All heavy atoms as a GROMACS GRO file, in nm:
protein
  603
    1MET      N    1   0.081  -0.119   0.001
    1MET     CA    2   0.002   0.000  -0.001
    1MET      C    3   0.089   0.125  -0.001
    1MET      O    4   0.181   0.133   0.078
    1MET     CB    5  -0.092  -0.007   0.121
    1MET     CG    6  -0.211   0.073   0.112
    1MET     SD    7  -0.325   0.009   0.244
    1MET     CE    8  -0.413   0.152   0.269
    2ILE      N    9   0.056   0.218  -0.085
    2ILE     CA   10   0.140   0.339  -0.098
    2ILE      C   11   0.150   0.416   0.031
    2ILE      O   12   0.260   0.477   0.055
    2ILE     CB   13   0.095   0.425  -0.219
    2ILE    CG1   14   0.191   0.534  -0.252
    2ILE    CG2   15  -0.042   0.485  -0.194
    2ILE    CD1   16   0.319   0.487  -0.309
    3GLU      N   17   0.047   0.423   0.107
    3GLU     CA   18   0.056   0.500   0.238
    3GLU      C   19   0.168   0.447   0.326
    3GLU      O   20   0.238   0.522   0.386
    3GLU     CB   21  -0.076   0.493   0.306
    3GLU     CG   22  -0.184   0.572   0.238
    3GLU     CD   23  -0.315   0.491   0.228
    3GLU    OE1   24  -0.392   0.496   0.325
    3GLU    OE2   25  -0.332   0.424   0.125
    4ASN      N   26   0.176   0.310   0.332
    4ASN     CA   27   0.282   0.259   0.416
    4ASN      C   28   0.421   0.287   0.365
    4ASN      O   29   0.509   0.313   0.443
    4ASN     CB   30   0.266   0.106   0.430
    4ASN     CG   31   0.140   0.068   0.505
    4ASN    OD1   32   0.098   0.138   0.590
    4ASN    ND2   33   0.084  -0.048   0.478
    5THR      N   34   0.434   0.285   0.235
    5THR     CA   35   0.557   0.320   0.172
    5THR      C   36   0.602   0.466   0.203
    5THR      O   37   0.714   0.494   0.240
    5THR     CB   38   0.556   0.304   0.019
    5THR    OG1   39   0.525   0.163  -0.006
    5THR    CG2   40   0.688   0.343  -0.049
    6ILE      N   41   0.504   0.559   0.189
    6ILE     CA   42   0.529   0.699   0.218
    6ILE      C   43   0.564   0.718   0.368
    6ILE      O   44   0.657   0.793   0.403
    6ILE     CB   45   0.409   0.784   0.177
    6ILE    CG1   46   0.395   0.780   0.026
    6ILE    CG2   47   0.425   0.930   0.231
    6ILE    CD1   48   0.264   0.842  -0.025
    7ILE      N   49   0.495   0.651   0.453
    7ILE     CA   50   0.522   0.664   0.597
    7ILE      C   51   0.662   0.609   0.624
    7ILE      O   52   0.736   0.675   0.700
    7ILE     CB   53   0.419   0.578   0.678
    7ILE    CG1   54   0.285   0.649   0.679
    7ILE    CG2   55   0.467   0.561   0.824
    7ILE    CD1   56   0.169   0.569   0.734
    8GLN      N   57   0.708   0.500   0.571
    8GLN     CA   58   0.838   0.449   0.588
    8GLN      C   59   0.946   0.550   0.541
    8GLN      O   60   1.052   0.565   0.603
    8GLN     CB   61   0.858   0.316   0.520
    8GLN     CG   62   0.774   0.206   0.583
    8GLN     CD   63   0.785   0.076   0.506
    8GLN    OE1   64   0.840   0.066   0.398
    8GLN    NE2   65   0.721  -0.028   0.557
    9ILE      N   66   0.920   0.610   0.427
    9ILE     CA   67   1.017   0.708   0.371
    9ILE      C   68   1.029   0.828   0.465
    9ILE      O   69   1.139   0.867   0.498
    9ILE     CB   70   0.968   0.751   0.229
    9ILE    CG1   71   0.977   0.642   0.128
    9ILE    CG2   72   1.053   0.877   0.182
    9ILE    CD1   73   0.902   0.669  -0.002
   10ILE      N   74   0.922   0.886   0.510
   10ILE     CA   75   0.925   0.998   0.597
   10ILE      C   76   0.983   0.956   0.735
   10ILE      O   77   1.067   1.036   0.787
   10ILE     CB   78   0.781   1.056   0.618
   10ILE    CG1   79   0.731   1.108   0.479
   10ILE    CG2   80   0.784   1.172   0.721
   10ILE    CD1   81   0.586   1.150   0.485
   11GLN      N   82   0.948   0.843   0.785
   11GLN     CA   83   0.997   0.796   0.915
   11GLN      C   84   1.149   0.783   0.911
   11GLN      O   85   1.222   0.824   1.005
   11GLN     CB   86   0.935   0.665   0.955
   11GLN     CG   87   0.962   0.616   1.095
   11GLN     CD   88   0.876   0.689   1.194
   11GLN    OE1   89   0.760   0.717   1.176
   11GLN    NE2   90   0.935   0.722   1.308
   12LYS      N   91   1.203   0.735   0.798
   12LYS     CA   92   1.349   0.722   0.782
   12LYS      C   93   1.420   0.856   0.782
   12LYS      O   94   1.518   0.875   0.857
   12LYS     CB   95   1.382   0.644   0.653
   12LYS     CG   96   1.530   0.626   0.632
   12LYS     CD   97   1.558   0.553   0.503
   12LYS     CE   98   1.704   0.539   0.492
   12LYS     NZ   99   1.750   0.555   0.353
   13VAL      N  100   1.369   0.953   0.715
   13VAL     CA  101   1.423   1.088   0.715
   13VAL      C  102   1.412   1.153   0.847
   13VAL      O  103   1.509   1.212   0.895
   13VAL     CB  104   1.356   1.174   0.602
   13VAL    CG1  105   1.406   1.318   0.610
   13VAL    CG2  106   1.384   1.117   0.466
   14VAL      N  107   1.295   1.141   0.912
   14VAL     CA  108   1.282   1.198   1.047
   14VAL      C  109   1.381   1.140   1.143
   14VAL      O  110   1.442   1.207   1.223
   14VAL     CB  111   1.132   1.180   1.090
   14VAL    CG1  112   1.121   1.210   1.240
   14VAL    CG2  113   1.044   1.269   1.014
   15ALA      N  114   1.403   1.004   1.134
   15ALA     CA  115   1.498   0.942   1.223
   15ALA      C  116   1.638   0.993   1.203
   15ALA      O  117   1.714   0.999   1.298
   15ALA     CB  118   1.486   0.786   1.207
   16GLU      N  119   1.676   1.021   1.072
   16GLU     CA  120   1.808   1.070   1.048
   16GLU      C  121   1.821   1.214   1.098
   16GLU      O  122   1.930   1.248   1.150
   16GLU     CB  123   1.831   1.067   0.900
   16GLU     CG  124   1.850   0.920   0.846
   16GLU     CD  125   1.847   0.917   0.692
   16GLU    OE1  126   1.837   1.017   0.627
   16GLU    OE2  127   1.856   0.804   0.643
   17LEU      N  128   1.718   1.294   1.077
   17LEU     CA  129   1.725   1.439   1.114
   17LEU      C  130   1.704   1.460   1.266
   17LEU      O  131   1.765   1.547   1.322
   17LEU     CB  132   1.614   1.521   1.040
   17LEU     CG  133   1.639   1.531   0.888
   17LEU    CD1  134   1.514   1.590   0.824
   17LEU    CD2  135   1.761   1.615   0.857
   18TYR      N  136   1.614   1.388   1.322
   18TYR     CA  137   1.576   1.405   1.466
   18TYR      C  138   1.571   1.271   1.535
   18TYR      O  139   1.464   1.218   1.561
   18TYR     CB  140   1.436   1.474   1.469
   18TYR     CG  141   1.435   1.606   1.403
   18TYR    CD1  142   1.382   1.620   1.274
   18TYR    CD2  143   1.485   1.723   1.459
   18TYR    CE1  144   1.382   1.744   1.213
   18TYR    CE2  145   1.486   1.840   1.400
   18TYR     CZ  146   1.434   1.853   1.275
   18TYR     OH  147   1.436   1.975   1.212
   19PRO      N  148   1.688   1.219   1.564
   19PRO     CA  149   1.695   1.080   1.624
   19PRO      C  150   1.625   1.079   1.763
   19PRO      O  151   1.588   0.969   1.807
   19PRO     CB  152   1.841   1.047   1.635
   19PRO     CG  153   1.912   1.179   1.618
   19PRO     CD  154   1.821   1.268   1.537
   20GLU      N  155   1.612   1.194   1.826
   20GLU     CA  156   1.541   1.196   1.958
   20GLU      C  157   1.392   1.173   1.953
   20GLU      O  158   1.331   1.148   2.047
   20GLU     CB  159   1.575   1.327   2.025
   20GLU     CG  160   1.517   1.453   1.964
   20GLU     CD  161   1.606   1.517   1.855
   20GLU    OE1  162   1.692   1.448   1.794
   20GLU    OE2  163   1.588   1.635   1.834
   21PHE      N  164   1.335   1.185   1.831
   21PHE     CA  165   1.188   1.169   1.808
   21PHE      C  166   1.162   1.020   1.813
   21PHE      O  167   1.218   0.936   1.739
   21PHE     CB  168   1.145   1.219   1.678
   21PHE     CG  169   0.995   1.206   1.651
   21PHE    CD1  170   0.904   1.272   1.726
   21PHE    CD2  171   0.960   1.119   1.549
   21PHE    CE1  172   0.773   1.250   1.696
   21PHE    CE2  173   0.822   1.098   1.521
   21PHE     CZ  174   0.727   1.168   1.598
   22GLN      N  175   1.074   0.976   1.900
   22GLN     CA  176   1.042   0.836   1.918
   22GLN      C  177   0.901   0.802   1.872
   22GLN      O  178   0.853   0.691   1.889
   22GLN     CB  179   1.056   0.794   2.069
   22GLN     CG  180   1.199   0.812   2.119
   22GLN     CD  181   1.291   0.724   2.048
   22GLN    OE1  182   1.274   0.607   2.028
   22GLN    NE2  183   1.409   0.781   1.993
   23GLY      N  184   0.831   0.900   1.821
   23GLY     CA  185   0.696   0.878   1.776
   23GLY      C  186   0.683   0.815   1.638
   23GLY      O  187   0.786   0.779   1.578
   24LYS      N  188   0.564   0.805   1.589
   24LYS     CA  189   0.542   0.746   1.456
   24LYS      C  190   0.484   0.852   1.364
   24LYS      O  191   0.401   0.937   1.402
   24LYS     CB  192   0.446   0.629   1.467
   24LYS     CG  193   0.492   0.514   1.542
   24LYS     CD  194   0.604   0.442   1.472
   24LYS     CE  195   0.654   0.321   1.550
   24LYS     NZ  196   0.773   0.266   1.497
   25VAL      N  197   0.524   0.852   1.240
   25VAL     CA  198   0.469   0.931   1.143
   25VAL      C  199   0.325   0.885   1.100
   25VAL      O  200   0.310   0.766   1.083
   25VAL     CB  201   0.556   0.941   1.014
   25VAL    CG1  202   0.494   1.016   0.899
   25VAL    CG2  203   0.692   0.999   1.045
   26GLN      N  204   0.233   0.976   1.092
   26GLN     CA  205   0.103   0.939   1.047
   26GLN      C  206   0.067   1.021   0.928
   26GLN      O  207   0.102   1.139   0.918
   26GLN     CB  208  -0.002   0.960   1.162
   26GLN     CG  209   0.027   0.870   1.280
   26GLN     CD  210  -0.078   0.896   1.391
   26GLN    OE1  211  -0.146   0.994   1.401
   26GLN    NE2  212  -0.084   0.796   1.479
   27LEU      N  213  -0.014   0.965   0.836
   27LEU     CA  214  -0.067   1.029   0.722
   27LEU      C  215  -0.219   1.050   0.737
   27LEU      O  216  -0.288   0.964   0.796
   27LEU     CB  217  -0.037   0.953   0.596
   27LEU     CG  218   0.104   0.940   0.545
   27LEU    CD1  219   0.111   0.862   0.419
   27LEU    CD2  220   0.170   1.076   0.532
   28SER      N  221  -0.270   1.153   0.674
   28SER     CA  222  -0.409   1.170   0.670
   28SER      C  223  -0.448   1.204   0.520
   28SER      O  224  -0.361   1.241   0.443
   28SER     CB  225  -0.466   1.276   0.760
   28SER     OG  226  -0.406   1.400   0.728
   29THR      N  227  -0.573   1.186   0.488
   29THR     CA  228  -0.615   1.219   0.352
   29THR      C  229  -0.686   1.354   0.358
   29THR      O  230  -0.797   1.363   0.413
   29THR     CB  231  -0.713   1.107   0.297
   29THR    OG1  232  -0.645   0.984   0.312
   29THR    CG2  233  -0.753   1.138   0.149
   30PRO      N  234  -0.621   1.460   0.309
   30PRO     CA  235  -0.678   1.593   0.315
   30PRO      C  236  -0.786   1.616   0.207
   30PRO      O  237  -0.812   1.528   0.130
   30PRO     CB  238  -0.563   1.676   0.296
   30PRO     CG  239  -0.474   1.603   0.200
   30PRO     CD  240  -0.495   1.463   0.240
   31GLN      N  241  -0.834   1.738   0.202
   31GLN     CA  242  -0.922   1.779   0.097
   31GLN      C  243  -0.842   1.767  -0.034
   31GLN      O  244  -0.719   1.786  -0.035
   31GLN     CB  245  -0.972   1.919   0.116
   31GLN     CG  246  -1.059   1.931   0.238
   31GLN     CD  247  -1.099   2.077   0.260
   31GLN    OE1  248  -1.078   2.163   0.178
   31GLN    NE2  249  -1.161   2.103   0.374
   32LEU      N  250  -0.907   1.739  -0.145
   32LEU     CA  251  -0.842   1.709  -0.272
   32LEU      C  252  -0.743   1.819  -0.318
   32LEU      O  253  -0.637   1.789  -0.369
   32LEU     CB  254  -0.946   1.688  -0.377
   32LEU     CG  255  -0.895   1.638  -0.517
   32LEU    CD1  256  -0.814   1.511  -0.501
   32LEU    CD2  257  -1.006   1.620  -0.610
   33GLN      N  258  -0.779   1.943  -0.292
   33GLN     CA  259  -0.693   2.053  -0.341
   33GLN      C  260  -0.557   2.059  -0.268
   33GLN      O  261  -0.464   2.121  -0.313
   33GLN     CB  262  -0.758   2.196  -0.334
   33GLN     CG  263  -0.776   2.247  -0.197
   33GLN     CD  264  -0.911   2.225  -0.131
   33GLN    OE1  265  -0.979   2.125  -0.172
   33GLN    NE2  266  -0.951   2.301  -0.038
   34PHE      N  267  -0.542   1.989  -0.154
   34PHE     CA  268  -0.424   1.986  -0.076
   34PHE      C  269  -0.336   1.859  -0.103
   34PHE      O  270  -0.233   1.846  -0.045
   34PHE     CB  271  -0.455   1.995   0.068
   34PHE     CG  272  -0.521   2.122   0.108
   34PHE    CD1  273  -0.639   2.122   0.173
   34PHE    CD2  274  -0.457   2.242   0.080
   34PHE    CE1  275  -0.703   2.245   0.203
   34PHE    CE2  276  -0.519   2.366   0.109
   34PHE     CZ  277  -0.642   2.362   0.174
   35GLY      N  278  -0.379   1.776  -0.192
   35GLY     CA  279  -0.299   1.660  -0.232
   35GLY      C  280  -0.357   1.530  -0.186
   35GLY      O  281  -0.471   1.522  -0.140
   36ASP      N  282  -0.285   1.425  -0.210
   36ASP     CA  283  -0.335   1.290  -0.181
   36ASP      C  284  -0.319   1.253  -0.033
   36ASP      O  285  -0.403   1.191   0.025
   36ASP     CB  286  -0.260   1.186  -0.264
   36ASP     CG  287  -0.288   1.198  -0.411
   36ASP    OD1  288  -0.396   1.235  -0.450
   36ASP    OD2  289  -0.197   1.177  -0.493
   37PHE      N  290  -0.209   1.295   0.030
   37PHE     CA  291  -0.184   1.264   0.176
   37PHE      C  292  -0.121   1.386   0.239
   37PHE      O  293  -0.060   1.467   0.171
   37PHE     CB  294  -0.086   1.146   0.184
   37PHE     CG  295  -0.139   1.021   0.123
   37PHE    CD1  296  -0.083   0.978   0.006
   37PHE    CD2  297  -0.239   0.946   0.182
   37PHE    CE1  298  -0.128   0.861  -0.058
   37PHE    CE2  299  -0.283   0.826   0.125
   37PHE     CZ  300  -0.232   0.790   0.008
   38SER      N  301  -0.134   1.391   0.364
   38SER     CA  302  -0.069   1.502   0.441
   38SER      C  303  -0.023   1.445   0.574
   38SER      O  304  -0.068   1.340   0.620
   38SER     CB  305  -0.163   1.620   0.462
   38SER     OG  306  -0.260   1.587   0.549
   39SER      N  307   0.070   1.517   0.641
   39SER     CA  308   0.121   1.481   0.773
   39SER      C  309   0.146   1.602   0.845
   39SER      O  310   0.189   1.708   0.793
   39SER     CB  311   0.245   1.393   0.760
   39SER     OG  312   0.295   1.361   0.887
   40ASN      N  313   0.125   1.597   0.980
   40ASN     CA  314   0.153   1.715   1.065
   40ASN      C  315   0.288   1.694   1.137
   40ASN      O  316   0.316   1.756   1.238
   40ASN     CB  317   0.044   1.743   1.165
   40ASN     CG  318   0.023   1.631   1.264
   40ASN    OD1  319   0.076   1.518   1.246
   40ASN    ND2  320  -0.050   1.654   1.377
   41ILE      N  321   0.371   1.602   1.085
   41ILE     CA  322   0.497   1.566   1.156
   41ILE      C  323   0.588   1.687   1.172
   41ILE      O  324   0.652   1.697   1.275
   41ILE     CB  325   0.570   1.447   1.083
   41ILE    CG1  326   0.685   1.399   1.167
   41ILE    CG2  327   0.616   1.496   0.947
   41ILE    CD1  328   0.643   1.338   1.293
   42ALA      N  329   0.586   1.780   1.078
   42ALA     CA  330   0.669   1.901   1.093
   42ALA      C  331   0.627   1.988   1.216
   42ALA      O  332   0.704   2.044   1.285
   42ALA     CB  333   0.670   1.979   0.965
   43LEU      N  334   0.495   1.992   1.235
   43LEU     CA  335   0.449   2.069   1.352
   43LEU      C  336   0.487   2.001   1.483
   43LEU      O  337   0.524   2.070   1.575
   43LEU     CB  338   0.297   2.085   1.339
   43LEU     CG  339   0.242   2.169   1.228
   43LEU    CD1  340   0.087   2.156   1.218
   43LEU    CD2  341   0.288   2.312   1.238
   44ILE      N  342   0.471   1.869   1.486
   44ILE     CA  343   0.506   1.797   1.606
   44ILE      C  344   0.661   1.814   1.637
   44ILE      O  345   0.697   1.837   1.749
   44ILE     CB  346   0.471   1.646   1.586
   44ILE    CG1  347   0.320   1.633   1.579
   44ILE    CG2  348   0.532   1.561   1.704
   44ILE    CD1  349   0.277   1.492   1.532
   45LEU      N  350   0.738   1.792   1.534
   45LEU     CA  351   0.885   1.806   1.551
   45LEU      C  352   0.926   1.952   1.586
   45LEU      O  353   1.011   1.968   1.673
   45LEU     CB  354   0.957   1.762   1.428
   45LEU     CG  355   0.957   1.611   1.397
   45LEU    CD1  356   1.006   1.587   1.260
   45LEU    CD2  357   1.036   1.536   1.503
   46ALA      N  358   0.864   2.048   1.525
   46ALA     CA  359   0.899   2.191   1.550
   46ALA      C  360   0.877   2.219   1.697
   46ALA      O  361   0.956   2.291   1.760
   46ALA     CB  362   0.819   2.279   1.457
   47LYS      N  363   0.764   2.178   1.749
   47LYS     CA  364   0.739   2.205   1.893
   47LYS      C  365   0.840   2.135   1.977
   47LYS      O  366   0.889   2.196   2.072
   47LYS     CB  367   0.595   2.153   1.918
   47LYS     CG  368   0.554   2.184   2.060
   47LYS     CD  369   0.406   2.141   2.084
   47LYS     CE  370   0.364   2.177   2.224
   47LYS     NZ  371   0.226   2.140   2.248
   48MET      N  372   0.875   2.018   1.945
   48MET     CA  373   0.973   1.938   2.025
   48MET      C  374   1.111   2.001   2.022
   48MET      O  375   1.178   2.012   2.128
   48MET     CB  376   0.979   1.796   1.967
   48MET     CG  377   1.068   1.702   2.050
   48MET     SD  378   1.080   1.537   1.975
   48MET     CE  379   1.210   1.565   1.854
   49VAL      N  380   1.155   2.049   1.903
   49VAL     CA  381   1.292   2.107   1.895
   49VAL      C  382   1.300   2.256   1.895
   49VAL      O  383   1.401   2.313   1.880
   49VAL     CB  384   1.365   2.050   1.767
   49VAL    CG1  385   1.378   1.899   1.778
   49VAL    CG2  386   1.295   2.087   1.641
   50LYS      N  387   1.183   2.316   1.913
   50LYS     CA  388   1.173   2.464   1.920
   50LYS      C  389   1.227   2.534   1.796
   50LYS      O  390   1.312   2.620   1.807
   50LYS     CB  391   1.235   2.511   2.049
   50LYS     CG  392   1.165   2.462   2.175
   50LYS     CD  393   1.233   2.512   2.300
   50LYS     CE  394   1.164   2.467   2.423
   50LYS     NZ  395   1.111   2.336   2.436
   51LYS      N  396   1.183   2.488   1.681
   51LYS     CA  397   1.219   2.547   1.555
   51LYS      C  398   1.089   2.588   1.478
   51LYS      O  399   0.977   2.545   1.514
   51LYS     CB  400   1.295   2.448   1.471
   51LYS     CG  401   1.434   2.420   1.512
   51LYS     CD  402   1.505   2.332   1.406
   51LYS     CE  403   1.653   2.311   1.442
   51LYS     NZ  404   1.715   2.226   1.335
   52ASN      N  405   1.110   2.668   1.378
   52ASN     CA  406   1.000   2.709   1.290
   52ASN      C  407   0.948   2.582   1.214
   52ASN      O  408   1.028   2.506   1.154
   52ASN     CB  409   1.052   2.810   1.195
   52ASN     CG  410   0.945   2.858   1.101
   52ASN    OD1  411   0.869   2.783   1.038
   52ASN    ND2  412   0.932   2.994   1.094
   53PRO      N  413   0.816   2.559   1.214
   53PRO     CA  414   0.757   2.444   1.143
   53PRO      C  415   0.794   2.439   0.996
   53PRO      O  416   0.813   2.330   0.940
   53PRO     CB  417   0.611   2.456   1.168
   53PRO     CG  418   0.591   2.537   1.284
   53PRO     CD  419   0.712   2.628   1.288
   54MET      N  420   0.802   2.558   0.933
   54MET     CA  421   0.833   2.562   0.790
   54MET      C  422   0.978   2.514   0.764
   54MET      O  423   1.007   2.448   0.670
   54MET     CB  424   0.818   2.701   0.736
   54MET     CG  425   0.672   2.745   0.732
   54MET     SD  426   0.567   2.643   0.627
   54MET     CE  427   0.636   2.691   0.464
   55GLU      N  428   1.068   2.550   0.855
   55GLU     CA  429   1.202   2.505   0.846
   55GLU      C  430   1.216   2.355   0.863
   55GLU      O  431   1.285   2.290   0.781
   55GLU     CB  432   1.292   2.573   0.954
   55GLU     CG  433   1.434   2.536   0.956
   55GLU     CD  434   1.513   2.596   1.077
   55GLU    OE1  435   1.468   2.699   1.128
   55GLU    OE2  436   1.617   2.548   1.110
   56VAL      N  437   1.142   2.294   0.952
   56VAL     CA  438   1.145   2.155   0.975
   56VAL      C  439   1.085   2.086   0.849
   56VAL      O  440   1.138   1.984   0.804
   56VAL     CB  441   1.070   2.118   1.108
   56VAL    CG1  442   1.054   1.971   1.118
   56VAL    CG2  443   1.136   2.178   1.224
   57ALA      N  444   0.974   2.140   0.803
   57ALA     CA  445   0.914   2.081   0.686
   57ALA      C  446   1.003   2.077   0.566
   57ALA      O  447   1.012   1.980   0.489
   57ALA     CB  448   0.782   2.151   0.652
   58GLU      N  449   1.078   2.183   0.546
   58GLU     CA  450   1.172   2.194   0.433
   58GLU      C  451   1.287   2.098   0.453
   58GLU      O  452   1.332   2.035   0.356
   58GLU     CB  453   1.225   2.336   0.418
   58GLU     CG  454   1.125   2.435   0.369
   58GLU     CD  455   1.082   2.405   0.214
   58GLU    OE1  456   1.156   2.333   0.143
   58GLU    OE2  457   0.977   2.448   0.179
   59GLN      N  458   1.333   2.077   0.574
   59GLN     CA  459   1.437   1.983   0.602
   59GLN      C  460   1.390   1.840   0.569
   59GLN      O  461   1.465   1.761   0.502
   59GLN     CB  462   1.478   1.978   0.749
   59GLN     CG  463   1.558   2.099   0.791
   59GLN     CD  464   1.589   2.101   0.936
   59GLN    OE1  465   1.510   2.055   1.020
   59GLN    NE2  466   1.706   2.151   0.973
   60ILE      N  467   1.265   1.806   0.605
   60ILE     CA  468   1.211   1.679   0.576
   60ILE      C  469   1.200   1.654   0.422
   60ILE      O  470   1.239   1.556   0.368
   60ILE     CB  471   1.076   1.655   0.642
   60ILE    CG1  472   1.098   1.650   0.799
   60ILE    CG2  473   1.007   1.526   0.594
   60ILE    CD1  474   0.972   1.657   0.877
   61ARG      N  475   1.143   1.760   0.355
   61ARG     CA  476   1.130   1.750   0.209
   61ARG      C  477   1.260   1.731   0.140
   61ARG      O  478   1.277   1.651   0.055
   61ARG     CB  479   1.057   1.876   0.162
   61ARG     CG  480   1.029   1.871   0.008
   61ARG     CD  481   0.940   1.984  -0.036
   61ARG     NE  482   1.011   2.107  -0.024
   61ARG     CZ  483   1.012   2.195  -0.121
   61ARG    NH1  484   0.952   2.170  -0.235
   61ARG    NH2  485   1.075   2.306  -0.110
   62SER      N  486   1.362   1.808   0.181
   62SER     CA  487   1.491   1.797   0.126
   62SER      C  488   1.552   1.660   0.151
   62SER      O  489   1.622   1.602   0.067
   62SER     CB  490   1.586   1.903   0.180
   62SER     OG  491   1.545   2.031   0.139
   63GLY      N  492   1.528   1.604   0.269
   63GLY     CA  493   1.578   1.474   0.305
   63GLY      C  494   1.521   1.361   0.221
   63GLY      O  495   1.591   1.262   0.200
   64ILE      N  496   1.401   1.383   0.182
   64ILE     CA  497   1.332   1.274   0.100
   64ILE      C  498   1.385   1.281  -0.044
   64ILE      O  499   1.426   1.178  -0.099
   64ILE     CB  500   1.181   1.296   0.093
   64ILE    CG1  501   1.120   1.270   0.238
   64ILE    CG2  502   1.117   1.209  -0.005
   64ILE    CD1  503   0.978   1.302   0.250
   65GLY      N  504   1.412   1.399  -0.098
   65GLY     CA  505   1.459   1.412  -0.233
   65GLY      C  506   1.372   1.344  -0.335
   65GLY      O  507   1.258   1.305  -0.303
   66PRO      N  508   1.420   1.321  -0.452
   66PRO     CA  509   1.343   1.246  -0.557
   66PRO      C  510   1.324   1.102  -0.512
   66PRO      O  511   1.412   1.034  -0.462
   66PRO     CB  512   1.419   1.256  -0.678
   66PRO     CG  513   1.530   1.353  -0.656
   66PRO     CD  514   1.545   1.366  -0.509
   67HIS      N  515   1.197   1.053  -0.530
   67HIS     CA  516   1.172   0.916  -0.495
   67HIS      C  517   1.064   0.864  -0.588
   67HIS      O  518   0.963   0.933  -0.619
   67HIS     CB  519   1.117   0.904  -0.346
   67HIS     CG  520   1.126   0.765  -0.296
   67HIS    ND1  521   1.023   0.674  -0.330
   67HIS    CD2  522   1.213   0.701  -0.216
   67HIS    CE1  523   1.056   0.559  -0.271
   67HIS    NE2  524   1.169   0.577  -0.203
   68GLU      N  525   1.081   0.738  -0.636
   68GLU     CA  526   0.990   0.684  -0.737
   68GLU      C  527   0.851   0.669  -0.689
   68GLU      O  528   0.754   0.667  -0.767
   68GLU     CB  529   1.043   0.541  -0.778
   68GLU     CG  530   1.047   0.448  -0.662
   68GLU     CD  531   1.130   0.322  -0.691
   68GLU    OE1  532   1.230   0.337  -0.757
   68GLU    OE2  533   1.090   0.217  -0.644
   69SER      N  534   0.824   0.660  -0.555
   69SER     CA  535   0.689   0.648  -0.502
   69SER      C  536   0.622   0.781  -0.474
   69SER      O  537   0.507   0.780  -0.446
   69SER     CB  538   0.691   0.564  -0.372
   69SER     OG  539   0.743   0.438  -0.392
   70ILE      N  540   0.699   0.891  -0.484
   70ILE     CA  541   0.640   1.022  -0.453
   70ILE      C  542   0.653   1.115  -0.575
   70ILE      O  543   0.762   1.148  -0.614
   70ILE     CB  544   0.712   1.082  -0.330
   70ILE    CG1  545   0.700   0.992  -0.211
   70ILE    CG2  546   0.659   1.217  -0.299
   70ILE    CD1  547   0.772   1.029  -0.092
   71GLU      N  548   0.542   1.157  -0.627
   71GLU     CA  549   0.535   1.248  -0.739
   71GLU      C  550   0.592   1.385  -0.706
   71GLU      O  551   0.672   1.442  -0.775
   71GLU     CB  552   0.396   1.256  -0.796
   71GLU     CG  553   0.390   1.338  -0.927
   71GLU     CD  554   0.247   1.336  -0.981
   71GLU    OE1  555   0.192   1.230  -0.994
   71GLU    OE2  556   0.205   1.449  -1.022
   72SER      N  557   0.538   1.442  -0.597
   72SER     CA  558   0.582   1.575  -0.546
   72SER      C  559   0.551   1.592  -0.405
   72SER      O  560   0.465   1.520  -0.347
   72SER     CB  561   0.507   1.683  -0.631
   72SER     OG  562   0.374   1.691  -0.599
   73ILE      N  563   0.622   1.684  -0.344
   73ILE     CA  564   0.604   1.715  -0.201
   73ILE      C  565   0.582   1.870  -0.190
   73ILE      O  566   0.665   1.945  -0.246
   73ILE     CB  567   0.729   1.674  -0.116
   73ILE    CG1  568   0.752   1.528  -0.127
   73ILE    CG2  569   0.700   1.711   0.027
   73ILE    CD1  570   0.882   1.487  -0.068
   74GLN      N  571   0.479   1.906  -0.129
   74GLN     CA  572   0.449   2.049  -0.111
   74GLN      C  573   0.445   2.083   0.035
   74GLN      O  574   0.387   2.005   0.116
   74GLN     CB  575   0.317   2.084  -0.172
   74GLN     CG  576   0.310   2.067  -0.324
   74GLN     CD  577   0.175   2.110  -0.381
   74GLN    OE1  578   0.082   2.137  -0.308
   74GLN    NE2  579   0.166   2.101  -0.510
   75VAL      N  580   0.510   2.191   0.069
   75VAL     CA  581   0.501   2.240   0.206
   75VAL      C  582   0.404   2.359   0.204
   75VAL      O  583   0.430   2.458   0.135
   75VAL     CB  584   0.646   2.295   0.254
   75VAL    CG1  585   0.634   2.354   0.391
   75VAL    CG2  586   0.739   2.174   0.250
   76LEU      N  587   0.291   2.342   0.271
   76LEU     CA  588   0.183   2.437   0.267
   76LEU      C  589   0.203   2.536   0.381
   76LEU      O  590   0.240   2.499   0.496
   76LEU     CB  591   0.054   2.374   0.276
   76LEU     CG  592   0.015   2.277   0.175
   76LEU    CD1  593  -0.119   2.212   0.197
   76LEU    CD2  594   0.018   2.342   0.034
   77LYS      N  595   0.185   2.664   0.353
   77LYS     CA  596   0.197   2.768   0.451
   77LYS      C  597   0.064   2.798   0.515
   77LYS      O  598  -0.036   2.778   0.470
   77LYS     CB  599   0.254   2.896   0.388
   77LYS     CG  600   0.390   2.875   0.327
   77LYS     CD  601   0.441   2.998   0.255
   77LYS     CE  602   0.572   2.969   0.194
   77LYS     NZ  603   0.633   3.076   0.132
   0.00000   0.00000   0.00000
């Protein structure tokens, strides 16, 4: 299932960037105009490490890079 693949990809990047995070990445299905899946992991991490959520989201997006299972990644403001 593609959701599990995406979760695994994000979880791996999060573990590399923030090894102190012990939680699990979760996806949700947002309204269609916002994409196929979304996650609030950047907000959770930002609160934990006291950084700007946009900065954390960009770090995660950069860490994922191009991937065959992911067409695009958008960081919504």
